[in-house]
DOTOR-839319 format. One record per residue: residue number from 0; residue in three letters; x, y, z of N, C-alpha, C, O, CB in turn; chain. Coordinates in steps of 0.05 Angstrom, whole numbers. Glycine has a CB too. Example, Ala and Ser with C-alpha at 12.3 -4.5 7.8 and 13.67 -1.06 7.14 Angstrom:
# DOTOR-839319
   k   r    n_x    n_y    n_z   ca_x   ca_y   ca_z    c_x    c_y    c_z    o_x    o_y    o_z   cb_x   cb_y   cb_z c
   0 ala    264   -114    156    246    -90    156    264    -66    156    285    -66    169    226    -89    181 A
   1 ser    257    -45    142    273    -21    143    258      1    157    268     23    161    282    -12    114 A
END
This chain:
# DOTOR-839319
   k   r    n_x    n_y    n_z   ca_x   ca_y   ca_z    c_x    c_y    c_z    o_x    o_y    o_z   cb_x   cb_y   cb_z c
   0 met    791   -400     67    768   -389     81    754   -369     62    766   -354     47    776   -375    109 A
   1 arg    728   -371     64    711   -357     45    704   -329     56    697   -325     79    685   -374     39 A
   2 thr    707   -309     38    701   -281     46    674   -274     35    666   -280     13    724   -261     35 A
   3 val    658   -260     54    632   -252     47    632   -223     44    643   -209     61    612   -261     67 A
   4 phe    620   -212     23    621   -183     16    591   -174     21    571   -188     14    633   -178    -16 A
   5 asn    589   -151     33    563   -138     36    562   -114     19    575    -94     23    559   -129     65 A
   6 tyr    544   -117     -2    543    -96    -22    519    -77    -16    513    -59    -32    540   -108    -50 A
   7 arg    506    -81      7    482    -65     13    487    -34     13    471    -19      3    472    -73     40 A
   8 gln    510    -25     26    516      2     26    522     13     -1    515     36     -6    537      7     43 A
   9 ala    535     -1    -18    543      8    -45    517     10    -62    514     29    -78    564    -11    -58 A
  10 leu    500    -11    -59    476    -10    -77    456     11    -67    439     20    -83    462    -39    -78 A
  11 arg    456     19    -42    436     39    -34    447     68    -35    435     87    -25    427     34     -5 A
  12 glu    470     71    -48    480     98    -52    463    110    -73    456     98    -93    511     99    -60 A
  13 pro    455    137    -66    437    152    -84    450    155   -111    474    156   -112    429    179    -73 A
  14 lys    435    157   -132    444    164   -158    450    196   -159    435    213   -151    422    155   -179 A
  15 lys    474    200   -170    484    229   -172    491    237   -201    499    220   -218    511    233   -153 A
  16 val    487    261   -205    494    272   -232    515    294   -229    512    312   -213    468    284   -247 A
  17 gln    536    291   -245    559    310   -245    563    319   -274    566    343   -278    586    298   -233 A
  18 gln    565    303   -294    568    311   -320    543    315   -335    527    296   -339    584    292   -333 A
  19 ile    539    339   -345    514    345   -359    516    340   -388    498    328   -399    506    373   -354 A
  20 thr    538    349   -402    542    342   -429    570    331   -432    585    328   -412    538    367   -447 A
  21 glu    577    325   -456    604    315   -460    626    334   -453    647    326   -442    608    308   -486 A
  22 lys    621    359   -458    642    380   -454    638    395   -428    657    409   -420    642    399   -476 A
  23 tyr    615    393   -414    609    409   -390    604    390   -367    588    372   -369    586    428   -393 A
  24 ser    618    395   -345    612    379   -321    614    398   -297    629    418   -296    632    354   -318 A
  25 leu    598    391   -278    595    407   -252    619    401   -235    630    379   -237    569    400   -235 A
  26 pro    629    421   -218    652    416   -199    642    398   -175    658    388   -160    663    446   -188 A
  27 phe    616    395   -173    605    378   -152    582    360   -162    572    365   -184    596    395   -127 A
  28 ser    574    341   -147    553    323   -157    526    331   -145    526    342   -122    560    292   -151 A
  29 ile    504    327   -158    478    333   -149    463    307   -150    462    293   -170    465    355   -166 A
  30 glu    450    301   -127    432    275   -125    409    280   -145    398    301   -149    418    270    -93 A
  31 leu    403    257   -157    383    259   -178    353    264   -168    338    282   -178    383    233   -194 A
  32 ile    346    247   -148    318    250   -139    312    277   -125    291    288   -131    312    227   -119 A
  33 pro    329    289   -108    323    313    -98    322    335   -119    307    354   -115    340    318    -78 A
  34 ala    338    333   -140    339    352   -162    312    350   -177    300    370   -184    364    346   -181 A
  35 ile    303    326   -182    277    323   -195    255    334   -178    237    347   -188    273    293   -203 A
  36 asn    256    328   -153    236    338   -133    236    369   -134    214    382   -136    242    328   -104 A
  37 phe    259    382   -134    261    409   -133    249    421   -159    234    441   -158    290    417   -128 A
  38 leu    255    408   -181    244    421   -207    214    417   -209    201    434   -221    259    409   -234 A
  39 val    203    395   -198    172    392   -199    161    410   -179    140    422   -185    163    362   -192 A
  40 phe    173    414   -156    160    433   -138    163    462   -146    147    479   -139    171    431   -111 A
  41 met    184    466   -162    186    495   -171    166    499   -193    154    521   -193    214    502   -182 A
  42 ala    162    480   -211    140    483   -230    113    487   -219     99    505   -228    140    461   -246 A
  43 ile    106    470   -199     80    473   -185     78    499   -171     57    511   -174     77    451   -165 A
  44 thr     98    508   -156     98    534   -144     96    558   -164     82    577   -159    122    537   -128 A
  45 gly    112    554   -187    111    577   -207     83    577   -218     73    599   -222    134    574   -230 A
  46 val     70    557   -224     42    558   -235     23    570   -214      6    586   -221     32    529   -244 A
  47 phe     26    562   -189      7    572   -167     14    604   -163     -4    620   -159     12    554   -139 A
  48 leu     40    610   -165     45    641   -162     37    656   -184     30    679   -181     72    647   -158 A
  49 tyr     39    643   -209     30    658   -233     -2    664   -233    -11    686   -241     38    641   -259 A
  50 phe    -17    644   -223    -46    649   -222    -52    668   -198    -72    684   -199    -61    620   -219 A
  51 leu    -36    667   -176    -40    685   -156    -33    713   -162    -45    732   -151    -26    677   -133 A
  52 his    -12    716   -181     -5    743   -189    -24    753   -210    -27    778   -214     24    743   -201 A
  53 arg    -38    736   -223    -58    746   -242    -81    756   -226    -93    777   -234    -66    723   -262 A
  54 val    -89    744   -204   -113    754   -188   -105    778   -173   -120    798   -173   -124    732   -168 A
  55 phe    -81    777   -160    -73    800   -143    -45    809   -155    -24    798   -148    -71    792   -110 A
  56 pro    -47    829   -173    -22    837   -186      0    849   -169     23    848   -177    -28    856   -207 A
  57 tyr     -6    861   -146     14    876   -130     21    858   -106     35    867    -87      3    905   -121 A
  58 leu     12    834   -105     14    818    -79     44    810    -74     56    817    -54     -6    789    -80 A
  59 leu     57    796    -92     84    787    -89    104    799   -110    119    785   -124     84    756    -90 A
  60 glu    103    826   -110    118    838   -132    148    836   -130    162    829   -149    110    868   -135 A
  61 trp    160    841   -104    189    839   -101    198    812    -91    222    805    -93    198    860    -83 A
  62 thr    180    797    -79    188    772    -66    180    748    -82    179    725    -72    177    770    -38 A
  63 phe    173    752   -108    164    730   -126    187    710   -129    182    686   -128    156    741   -154 A
  64 leu    211    719   -132    234    699   -137    241    685   -112    247    661   -113    260    713   -147 A
  65 val    239    698    -90    245    685    -62    225    661    -59    233    639    -53    241    706    -37 A
  66 phe    200    667    -64    180    645    -61    185    625    -81    182    601    -74    152    654    -64 A
  67 leu    194    630   -106    194    612   -126    216    592   -121    214    569   -130    195    625   -152 A
  68 ile    240    600   -106    260    583   -100    259    572    -73    266    549    -68    283    594   -105 A
  69 gly    250    590    -53    248    582    -24    228    559    -18    234    539     -4    239    607     -7 A
  70 ile    206    562    -30    185    541    -24    192    513    -35    188    493    -21    157    551    -37 A
  71 pro    204    512    -60    212    485    -70    236    475    -54    238    450    -50    219    486   -101 A
  72 leu    253    491    -46    277    481    -30    267    469     -2    276    448      7    298    505    -24 A
  73 leu    248    484     10    237    474     35    221    447     31    223    429     47    219    497     48 A
  74 leu    207    446     10    191    422      4    209    397     -2    203    375      6    173    427    -19 A
  75 thr    233    403    -17    250    384    -23    266    373      0    271    349      1    265    394    -42 A
  76 ser    274    391     19    288    383     44    269    367     61    277    347     74    297    408     60 A
  77 leu    244    375     61    223    360     77    218    331     65    215    312     80    196    377     78 A
  78 met    216    330     39    212    304     27    235    284     32    230    260     33    208    307     -3 A
  79 arg    260    294     34    282    276     41    280    265     69    288    243     75    308    290     36 A
  80 lys    271    282     87    268    273    113    245    255    121    248    237    138    266    295    128 A
  81 val    222    259    108    199    242    112    198    216    101    199    213     77    179    254    104 A
  82 gln    197    194    119    196    167    108    174    151    124    180    137    144    226    154    111 A
  83 pro    151    153    115    131    139    131    133    109    127    136    100    105    103    149    123 A
  84 asp    130     94    150    134     65    148    159     58    136    162     37    123    113     52    132 A
  85 gly    179     74    140    207     67    127    207     63     98    226     51     88    218     42    139 A
  86 lys    187     74     84    188     73     53    193    101     42    189    121     55    161     60     40 A
  87 asn    200     99     17    199    123      1    173    138      2    152    124      1    205    116    -27 A
  88 ile    172    164      3    147    177      4    128    172    -20    103    170    -17    153    206      7 A
  89 tyr    141    170    -43    125    164    -67    113    136    -66     90    132    -73    143    166    -92 A
  90 leu    129    118    -59    117     89    -56     95     89    -37     75     76    -41    138     68    -48 A
  91 tyr    100    103    -15     80    104      8     54    115     -4     33    102     -1     91    123     32 A
  92 leu     57    137    -16     31    152    -29     17    134    -50     -7    134    -52     38    181    -44 A
  93 tyr     33    119    -65     21    101    -85      7     79    -72    -16     73    -80     41     91   -103 A
  94 asp     19     65    -50      6     45    -36    -20     54    -21    -40     40    -20     25     34    -17 A
  95 phe    -18     78    -10    -40     88      4    -63     94    -15    -86     88     -8    -33    112     20 A
  96 ala    -58    106    -39    -77    113    -59    -90     86    -69   -114     85    -75    -64    129    -83 A
  97 lys    -73     65    -72    -85     39    -82   -103     27    -61   -123     14    -68    -63     18    -90 A
  98 tyr    -96     30    -35   -111     17    -14   -139     34    -11   -161     24     -8    -94     17     14 A
  99 phe   -135     61    -13   -157     79     -9   -179     75    -30   -202     70    -23   -148    107     -9 A
 100 phe   -170     77    -55   -189     73    -78   -197     45    -85   -217     40    -97   -178     86   -101 A
 101 gly   -180     26    -77   -188     -2    -82   -202    -16    -62   -218    -34    -68   -166    -16    -87 A
 102 met   -197     -8    -37   -212    -23    -16   -229     -6      4   -251    -13     12   -192    -39      0 A
 103 lys   -218     18      9   -233     34     30   -259     47     18   -280     45     29   -215     56     43 A
 104 leu   -257     60     -4   -280     73    -17   -301     53    -25   -324     57    -20   -271     89    -41 A
 105 pro   -295     31    -38   -316     10    -45   -327     -5    -21   -345    -22    -23   -304    -10    -65 A
 106 lys   -315      0      2   -323    -12     29   -322    -45     26   -342    -59     33   -355     -2     38 A
 107 lys   -300    -55     15   -298    -83     13   -291    -95     40   -277    -82     55   -279    -91     -7 A
 108 arg   -300   -119     46   -294   -131     72   -280   -156     65   -285   -169     45   -319   -137     88 A
 109 phe   -260   -162     83   -244   -185     79   -243   -202    105   -244   -192    127   -216   -176     71 A
 110 cys   -241   -229    101   -237   -247    124   -215   -267    113   -219   -281     93   -265   -261    134 A
 111 his   -193   -269    128   -170   -285    121   -161   -281     92   -157   -300     77   -176   -312    125 A
 112 asp   -157   -254     85   -148   -246     59   -165   -254     37   -155   -258     15   -122   -255     54 A
 113 lys   -193   -259     41   -208   -265     21   -233   -246     24   -243   -239     46   -215   -296     21 A
 114 lys   -243   -237      0   -265   -218      0   -292   -232      7   -299   -253     -4   -267   -202    -28 A
 115 val   -306   -220     26   -330   -232     36   -354   -218     21   -360   -195     24   -332   -227     68 A
 116 glu   -367   -234      5   -390   -221    -11   -417   -220      5   -433   -203     -1   -395   -237    -39 A
 117 trp   -421   -238     22   -447   -240     36   -451   -222     60   -473   -222     71   -450   -268     44 A
 118 leu   -432   -207     66   -432   -192     92   -452   -170     90   -463   -162    111   -403   -180     99 A
 119 asp   -459   -160     68   -479   -136     64   -508   -147     62   -527   -131     61   -471   -119     36 A
 120 asp   -511   -174     60   -538   -184     59   -553   -179     86   -542   -182    108   -538   -214     53 A
 121 arg   -579   -172     83   -595   -168    107   -607   -191    119   -614   -191    143   -614   -151    102 A
 122 lys   -611   -212    101   -624   -236    112   -603   -259    105   -593   -263     83   -654   -241     98 A
 123 ile   -599   -274    127   -581   -297    122   -597   -320    130   -609   -323    151   -553   -295    138 A
 124 glu   -595   -340    109   -611   -364    111   -591   -387    119   -568   -388    109   -627   -369     82 A
 125 phe   -600   -405    136   -584   -430    143   -597   -453    133   -621   -456    138   -581   -433    173 A
 126 arg   -584   -469    119   -594   -493    109   -587   -517    127   -566   -516    141   -584   -497     81 A
 127 lys   -603   -536    128   -598   -560    144   -575   -575    130   -573   -578    106   -624   -578    145 A
 128 cys   -556   -584    147   -533   -599    137   -542   -627    133   -558   -639    148   -508   -598    155 A
 129 val   -531   -637    113   -536   -664    103   -511   -680    101   -491   -670     92   -550   -664     78 A
 130 lys   -513   -705    110   -488   -721    108   -481   -729     80   -498   -739     66   -489   -745    125 A
 131 val   -457   -725     72   -449   -731     44   -431   -756     45   -413   -759     61   -432   -706     30 A
 132 val   -440   -773     27   -425   -798     24   -409   -798     -3   -422   -798    -24   -443   -822     25 A
 133 leu   -385   -797     -2   -370   -796    -27   -352   -824    -28   -342   -835     -8   -351   -768    -28 A
 134 lys   -351   -833    -51   -335   -857    -54   -305   -851    -62   -300   -840    -83   -348   -876    -75 A
 135 asn   -289   -858    -45   -260   -857    -51   -251   -827    -55   -231   -821    -67   -253   -874    -77 A
 136 glu   -267   -808    -44   -258   -780    -46   -260   -766    -20   -277   -772     -4   -275   -766    -67 A
 137 arg   -244   -747    -16   -244   -731      8   -265   -708      3   -272   -701    -20   -213   -718     15 A
 138 ile   -274   -696     26   -291   -673     24   -274   -648     15   -254   -641     27   -306   -669     51 A
 139 lys   -282   -636     -5   -267   -613    -15   -283   -586    -10   -303   -580    -23   -261   -617    -44 A
 140 asn   -272   -572      9   -281   -544     14   -258   -527      5   -235   -534     10   -289   -539     45 A
 141 ala   -265   -505     -9   -246   -487    -18   -232   -469      3   -209   -461      1   -259   -470    -38 A
 142 asp   -247   -466     24   -236   -448     45   -228   -464     71   -220   -452     91   -257   -425     52 A
 143 glu   -231   -489     71   -223   -504     95   -207   -529     89   -209   -539     67   -247   -512    110 A
 144 asn   -191   -539    107   -179   -564    102   -198   -586    114   -220   -581    124   -150   -564    115 A
 145 asp   -187   -611    113   -206   -631    123   -203   -638    152   -212   -659    161   -203   -655    106 A
 146 ala   -189   -619    167   -188   -623    196   -215   -619    209   -231   -604    200   -168   -604    207 A
 147 arg   -219   -633    229   -246   -630    242   -247   -606    261   -228   -599    275   -254   -656    259 A
 148 gln   -270   -593    260   -273   -568    274   -285   -574    303   -298   -595    307   -292   -547    256 A
 149 pro   -281   -556    322   -293   -559    349   -323   -557    345   -334   -542    329   -282   -537    369 A
 150 val   -338   -574    362   -366   -575    362   -376   -557    384   -365   -558    406   -376   -603    365 A
 151 val   -398   -542    380   -411   -526    400   -437   -535    406   -452   -539    388   -413   -498    392 A
 152 asn   -444   -541    434   -470   -549    439   -492   -529    441   -488   -507    433   -470   -564    461 A
 153 ala   -514   -535    451   -535   -516    451   -531   -494    471   -543   -473    467   -560   -530    456 A
 154 asn   -516   -496    490   -510   -474    510   -486   -457    500   -477   -439    515   -504   -485    539 A
 155 gly   -475   -463    475   -454   -446    467   -426   -454    476   -407   -439    471   -460   -419    475 A
 156 arg   -424   -475    489   -398   -482    500   -385   -500    481   -398   -516    468   -399   -496    527 A
 157 arg   -358   -498    478   -340   -514    460   -338   -541    474   -332   -543    498   -310   -500    455 A
 158 leu   -344   -562    458   -339   -588    468   -313   -601    459   -305   -622    468   -360   -605    461 A
 159 gly   -301   -587    441   -276   -599    428   -283   -615    404   -306   -616    397   -260   -618    447 A
 160 val   -265   -628    392   -268   -644    368   -278   -670    377   -266   -683    394   -243   -647    353 A
 161 leu   -301   -679    365   -311   -704    370   -303   -724    349   -311   -722    326   -339   -702    372 A
 162 ser   -286   -744    359   -274   -761    340   -294   -783    330   -291   -795    309   -249   -774    353 A
 163 his   -315   -787    345   -336   -808    335   -356   -797    316   -370   -813    303   -351   -819    359 A
 164 ser   -358   -769    314   -378   -759    297   -372   -760    267   -348   -760    260   -384   -731    304 A
 165 asp   -391   -761    249   -385   -764    221   -382   -735    210   -392   -716    221   -408   -780    206 A
 166 asn   -368   -735    187   -363   -709    174   -390   -701    161   -404   -718    149   -339   -711    153 A
 167 ile   -398   -676    163   -422   -664    151   -413   -643    130   -396   -626    136   -442   -651    173 A
 168 his   -424   -645    105   -417   -627     85   -439   -607     83   -462   -616     80   -411   -641     58 A
 169 ser   -435   -581     86   -454   -559     86   -464   -554     59   -487   -544     56   -442   -535     96 A
 170 glu   -449   -559     37   -459   -554      9   -476   -576     -2   -484   -574    -26   -437   -549    -10 A
 171 ala   -482   -598     12   -495   -621     -1   -523   -614     -6   -534   -596      6   -494   -646     16 A
 172 glu   -536   -627    -23   -566   -624    -29   -581   -645    -16   -605   -646    -19   -572   -625    -59 A
END
């Protein structure tokens, strides 16, 4: 009988640091991502408090160290709990920024995952369809297959696919 192993739990275990140098190791392990988050938040908070202290010298005189450690700890614990759309917060922010700057700000419009170029045109011209006769070739449209489309009559009602009508190619001259 074959045994199936599930490595999902083992591979999702967070990376931890315990040994700092060859001779020195901590008695406990520290998760790597929250430690990096804490150091980054501590640097950002330190720079912010430094400039705040330069403007208002007596503002945080005795509580400077409490704010320097307390705010990064709070932000680090908050970052561990927040998972929008089930993703890591950094991947979510990267995807959101890519969407916002790549699609939302340029006001791109899509139809069936393809960019629509002509949607901003003020004047739309319709050309008369002409029957195309091709020898031993099928009609090639990039965005459609060769399935017949439903026909709409003058009243706007769908009549269904007419099997006796000929194919009409809209790009013909």
